[in-house]
N, C-alpha and C positions, 0 to 999 in steps of 0.2 A: 275683675268682671267688667265687661263692656256694657255700659248703660244703654237702654233703649233711646232711640232718637228723640221721642216725645219727652222723655225725662230730661234729656240734655236741654231741650227747648225751654222747659219749665224752669230748670235751674238757672238758665240765663235770664229768664224773666224775673225770677226771684231776686237775683243779684241786682238787676236794674231797679227793682222796686225798693230793695233794701238800701241802695245808695241814695235813693230819694228820701228814705226815712232818716238817714244820717243828716241830710240837709235840713230836715225838720227838727234836728237836735234830739232825736230819739235814740235810746240805747238798747231797748228790748222790744220784742214784738211777739205776740201769740200767733199760733198757727191759723186761728180763725180770722185774725186781722189781716195777715198776709194773703190768705185765701180770698177774702172779700175784695181786696184791691185788684186781684187778678181774675175775679169772677169764676173761681173754682171752689172745690170743697176743702175744708180743713183736713179731712181724711187723706185727700190726694197730696196735700203739702207734707203731712207727716210721713206718708209712704215714700215720697221722693227723698226726704231727708234721711229716712232710715236706710235707704240704699247707699247713702254716702256716710253712714255711721255717725250721723249727727243727731244729738238729742238736746232737748231744752232744759233749762232750769225751771222746774214746774211752776213755781210761784211767780216768776218774772217773765216767762216765755223764753224766746230765743235771744241770745246775745247777738245783736245785729252785726257788729263789726266782726265778731268771730265767725258768724255764719257766712258773711261775705268772703272771708279768707278761706273757709272750708270749701265753699263752692268753687272758688278760684283754683284751689289745689287740685280739684277733680277735673274741671272742664278746660282749664288753661294748659297749654303745653309748657314744659319746663323751660324750653328755649323759645325765643321769639320766632314767629313765622312771618315771612314776607308775602305780601299780597299784591296783585296787579289787577287793574280794571282794564278790560279789553273792550274798547269802544267808548270814547270819552265825549259822547254827545250830551244832550240834556239830562237823560237818565244817569249816565255815567258820572256827570258832574254832581248831580244830586247825591248819588251814593258816596262819592268822594268827600263831599262837604259833611255829610252825616257821619262818615267813618272817622274823621279826624279827632284824635284825642280820646276816643271811646275806650280802647283797650290797649294797655301797655305791651301786651304780648303779641299783638297783631300790628304789623307795620305795612302801611300802604306805601310802596316804594316806586311804583311805575304805573303808567297807563300806556295804551297802544291805540293808534288810529291811523287812517289812511289820508285824512285831510291835511294837505300841506300847510294850511294856516294854523294847525294845532301842533304839528310835529316840532320837537325840540323846544317847546314852550312849557312853562309851568302852569298847569290849569287846575284850579281848585286845590292848590298846594302840592300837586304831584307832577313830575316831569312826564311829558308825553313823547313816546318813541314811535318810529314807523313800524308797521306790521312786519316788514321784511327784516327787522332786527329782533324780532320776538324771541327766536331761539337763543341768540347771543345774550340778550339781556336777562332772560329767565334763568339761564345757567350762571351768568356772572353774578347776579344779585340773589341767587338761590331762592327764587320765588316758588312757593309751594301751592299757593291758592290763587285761582283766577276767578274774577267776577265778570261774567259775560253780559254786556249790555249792547251787543252788536245788533244790526238788522237781522231779522229772522232768517233770511236767505243765506246768511253766512255762518249761522250758529253751529251747524254740524261740522263744517270744515274747520272752523276756528277751534272748536272743542277737540277734534281729533289732533290738530297740530299742537295744542297746549299739552295734551297728554303725552305726545311723542317727545316734547321738549322737557318733560319732567314734572309737570303739574300733578299734584296728588289730590287736590280737592277743587271742585267747581261749584260756584253758585250761579245758577242760570236764571237770568232775568228775562230771557227772550221767550217768545210764545211757542217755540219749537221744542218738543221733548227730545232729550238727548240719550244716547246709549254710550256708556263708557265702560272700560274694563273694570273687573271686580276690585282691583287694587286702588281705584280712584273713587273718592266719595263725592256723590252728586246730590246737590240740593236744588230743587227746581221751584222757583217762585212764580206761580201762575196768578197774575193780577186779575184776569178775567174771572177765573173761578172764585177768587176771594170776593170780588165785587158782586158776583151772582149770589154767593152765599149770604152776604149782607142784605142784598135785595130780597132774597127769599124770606129772611127773618123779619124784615121790615113789613113785607106783605102779610105775613102770618100774624103780626101783632097790631096791624091797623084796625082801628075801630070804625 
C-alpha cells in the first residue's frame, strides 16, 4: 500500500523527533508525548503508526529505537539514492550544508551551476559541475533526485531537462510552479505561502 504524502511527512517528522529523544537518553515514548512535540493529536500519531503496522507496549509506550527502525524500513529506499542540487547559490549552499549527514540512504553527490567561479570546485562539501555536463553526470552518477534552487526564469527549462536526463523526483525551491510527467514525483516548497501562513496565525492570535 502506498502511503499518503502527508503521512510520509509526519513519519519523517516522527523520526527526527525520536532521534532527538535518543539524544535525551530516553528509551520509550507515549503517543501523546510524541504528539505534543509536533503539535498534533495523539490520535493522529496512532493512526499513522497503525498504517505501518507498529504498535506500542501499552505500559511503556513506543520503543524509540525500534520505532525509528520501523519508520526507516517504510520510508527509506532499500538502496541508496543519489541527489543533486541544481543552482549552488546562497540557497543551494544552505540546503547542501543542512543535507550533509542527515540520511544514510540519501547521498548528495553533485551540484550544477553556470558560474565559472564555482565550476569544478567543492562547495559546501559537494562538487560543482557545469550545466552543460548535467546529462552526462546525472547518468554517470545515477542521480535520481534533483533539488532545484535556480533563478525562477530557468526553473521550467531546467526541470524539463532533468526529467529528460532520468531524474525521478524533484524538490522545487523556486517560486515557479512546475508541471512534470506522472512518473516523476514533484514536491514544491513555497516559502512565500509558508510565511504568509505564519503571518496569518500571528495576526489572529495578537491581543
